[in-house]
C-alpha positions in Angstrom: 15.2 -12.1 -11.4 11.5 -11.5 -10.7 9.4 -11.6 -7.6 5.7 -12.4 -7.7 2.8 -13.0 -5.3 0.5 -16.0 -5.4 -3.0 -15.7 -4.1 -5.3 -18.6 -5.3 -9.0 -18.1 -4.9 -10.5 -21.1 -3.0 -14.1 -22.2 -3.3 -15.7 -24.7 -1.0 -18.1 -27.2 -2.4 -20.2 -29.8 -0.6 -21.4 -33.2 -1.7 -24.0 -35.7 -0.3 -22.9 -39.3 0.1 -25.0 -42.4 0.3 -24.8 -42.2 4.1 -26.3 -38.7 3.9 -23.2 -37.2 5.5 -21.6 -34.1 4.0 -18.2 -34.4 2.6 -16.2 -31.2 2.1 -14.0 -30.9 -0.9 -11.7 -28.0 -1.8 -11.5 -26.9 -5.4 -8.9 -24.4 -6.4 -9.3 -21.7 -9.0 -6.1 -20.7 -10.8 -6.0 -16.9 -10.8 -3.4 -16.7 -13.6 -5.4 -18.3 -16.4 -9.0 -18.5 -15.0 -9.0 -22.3 -15.5 -10.6 -24.6 -12.9 -9.5 -28.0 -11.8 -11.5 -30.8 -13.2 -14.1 -32.4 -11.0 -17.1 -34.5 -11.6 -19.4 -32.2 -9.6 -18.5 -28.6 -10.5 -22.1 -27.3 -10.9 -21.9 -25.5 -7.6 -18.8 -23.6 -8.9 -20.5 -22.7 -12.2 -23.5 -21.4 -10.4 -21.3 -19.4 -8.1 -19.3 -17.9 -10.9 -22.5 -16.8 -12.7 -23.5 -14.9 -9.6 -20.2 -13.0 -9.4 -20.5 -9.3 -10.4 -18.3 -7.7 -13.0 -15.9 -6.2 -10.4 -14.9 -9.6 -9.1 -14.4 -10.9 -12.5 -12.0 -8.1 -13.4 -10.0 -8.7 -10.2 -9.1 -12.2 -11.3 -6.0 -11.5 -13.3 -2.3 -11.9 -13.3 -0.3 -11.0 -10.3 2.2 -8.1 -10.2 5.7 -9.0 -11.1 8.5 -6.7 -10.0 12.0 -6.6 -11.4 15.0 -7.1 -9.0 18.1 -5.3 -10.0 21.6 -4.8 -8.4 20.5 -1.4 -7.1 17.1 -2.7 -5.9 17.8 -6.2 -4.7 14.9 -6.7 -2.4 11.1 -6.2 -2.9 7.8 -6.2 -1.0 4.4 -6.5 -2.7 1.4 -5.0 -0.9 -2.3 -5.3 -2.0 -4.2 -2.0 -1.4 -7.9 -1.7 -2.0 -8.6 1.6 -3.7 -12.0 2.8 -4.9 -13.4 -0.7 -4.7 -10.6 -2.6 -6.5 -7.6 -4.4 -5.2 -4.3 -3.0 -6.6 -0.8 -4.4 -6.1 2.0 -2.1 -5.3 5.7 -3.1 -5.5 8.3 -1.5 -3.1 11.9 -2.2 -4.2 14.8 -1.3 -2.0 18.5 -2.1 -1.3 19.7 -3.5 2.0 22.8 -1.3 2.0 21.4 2.0 1.0 18.3 4.3 1.5 17.1 3.9 -2.1 13.4 3.0 -2.5 11.5 2.7 -5.7 7.8 2.0 -6.4 6.2 -0.1 -9.1 2.4 0.2 -9.7 0.1 -2.4 -11.3 -0.4 -0.6 -14.6 -2.7 -3.4 -15.8 -5.4 -2.2 -13.5 -8.3 -0.8 -15.5 -8.9 2.0 -13.0 -5.3 3.2 -13.4 -5.5 2.9 -17.2 -8.6 5.1 -17.4 -7.3 7.4 -14.6 -10.2 6.6 -12.3 -7.5 6.1 -9.7 -4.6 8.6 -9.7 -1.1 7.8 -8.4 1.2 10.3 -6.8 4.7 9.6 -5.6 6.7 11.9 -3.3 10.4 12.1 -2.5 10.1 15.8 -1.6 7.2 16.4 0.7 7.1 20.1 0.1 4.5 19.4 -2.6 2.6 16.7 -0.7 -0.8 18.0 0.5 -1.4 15.0 2.6 1.8 15.6 4.6 1.0 19.3 4.9 -2.4 18.5 6.5 -1.7 15.4 8.6 2.0 14.5 9.1 4.6 16.0 11.4 7.8 15.2 9.7 11.2 15.9 11.2 14.8 16.2 9.9 17.9 15.7 12.0 21.4 16.4 10.5 24.4 16.1 12.8 27.9 14.7 12.6 26.5 11.2 13.0 23.1 11.4 11.4 21.5 12.5 8.2 17.7 11.9 8.7 15.3 13.7 6.4 11.5 13.9 6.6 11.1 11.2 9.2 7.7 10.6 10.8 7.4 12.2 14.2 3.6 12.2 14.8 0.2 13.1 13.4 -0.7 16.7 13.4 -3.5 17.1 16.0 -5.9 19.3 14.0 -7.2 16.6 11.7 -5.7 13.4 13.1 -9.0 12.1 14.4 -10.2 11.8 10.8 -7.5 9.3 9.8 -7.8 5.6 9.9 -4.5 3.6 10.0 -4.5 0.5 7.7 -0.9 -0.7 7.9 2.0 -0.4 10.2 4.8 -2.8 9.5 8.5 -2.8 10.2 11.1 -4.9 8.3 14.2 -5.1 10.4 17.3 -6.3 8.5 19.7 -6.6 11.5 20.6 -9.9 13.0 21.0 -8.6 16.5 21.4 -5.2 18.1 19.9 -3.2 20.9 19.4 -0.2 18.6 17.8 -0.8 15.2 19.9 0.9 12.5 18.8 -1.0 9.3 15.1 -1.3 8.7 12.2 -0.3 6.4 8.9 0.8 7.9 5.5 1.0 6.1 2.8 3.1 7.6 -0.5 3.9 5.8 -3.6 5.9 6.5 -7.0 6.6 4.8 -9.4 9.5 5.4 -12.5 8.5 7.3 -14.8 10.7 5.2 -14.1 8.8 1.9 -12.7 5.5 3.3 -10.9 3.7 0.4 -11.1 6.6 -2.0 -7.8 7.9 -0.8 -4.9 5.9 0.6 -1.5 7.3 1.6 1.5 5.1 2.3 4.6 6.4 4.0 7.8 4.4 3.5 10.8 5.1 5.9 14.2 3.6 5.1 16.9 3.8 7.8 20.4 2.3 7.5 23.8 2.8 8.9 26.5 3.5 6.3 29.8 1.8 7.2 31.6 4.0 4.6 30.5 7.4 6.0 29.7 6.2 9.5 26.4 8.0 9.2 22.9 6.9 10.2 20.9 7.7 7.1 17.1 8.0 7.0 14.8 8.9 4.1 11.1 8.9 3.6 9.0 8.3 0.5 5.3 8.8 0.0 2.8 7.0 -2.2 -0.8 8.3 -2.7 -3.5 6.5 -4.5 -6.9 8.2 -4.8 -10.0 8.7 -6.9 -11.3 12.1 -7.9 -13.7 12.0 -5.0 -10.8 11.3 -2.6 -8.8 14.2 -4.1 -11.7 16.6 -3.6 -12.0 15.6 0.0 -8.3 16.3 0.5 -8.7 19.7 -1.1 -11.6 20.5 1.2 -9.4 19.8 4.3 -6.8 22.2 2.8 -9.5 24.9 2.2 -10.6 24.5 5.8 -6.9 24.8 7.0 -6.4 28.0 5.0 -9.6 29.5 6.4 -8.4 28.8 9.9 -5.0 30.4 9.2 -6.8 33.4 7.7 -9.0 33.7 10.8 -6.1 33.5 13.2 -4.1 36.1 11.2 -7.0 38.6 11.1 -7.6 38.0 14.8 -4.0 38.9 15.6 
């Protein structure tokens, strides 16, 4: 079973009738095969296509298709604009577990030539973005097993972040307390805008078998070399501040 998005590109054309009144017609461009619907007056479309730059032409291609398996039986597709190009990201999950898996659009030319780099995180110890910006908390009790859940933004550099997505998918029919959901939260750094995007996925569900509320976080970072350099500069500044405080003490 596959899941795909459909995002046709619509172009408006205008014609003049004998009564000198404008009549608006809608012509659809099929993004999958780049063929246009037949029309007697498509000169406006041809002229518009000639004016499109190379980046727009490259963006008209097949949509991302993600595979649905028994372990990952649900999926969400998000389009993220990274370094001037739209890229589709698939997020697969299971309604009855905390498992999450990513699928990236490997047909993107910028990913093929490594202009855009992709980093995936399950262990945030190696995640520089989390170190600089995210306050993640874990809570393990007799009734909970929550690891690396988002608590807040760290105050030192939080004003330099721009949130671009905050969505919650609740899988419960009805309850006062949400115990089965998936939340997507994303930020980009103001200094370099779309050159670095970080997506945090939090999966929470209640296990009937173990009677535990289980929570897990996953990170996805897409960035250009310029975005990565900016992130490293923030880290250098943080280390300088730590060194200054240590010497002052």
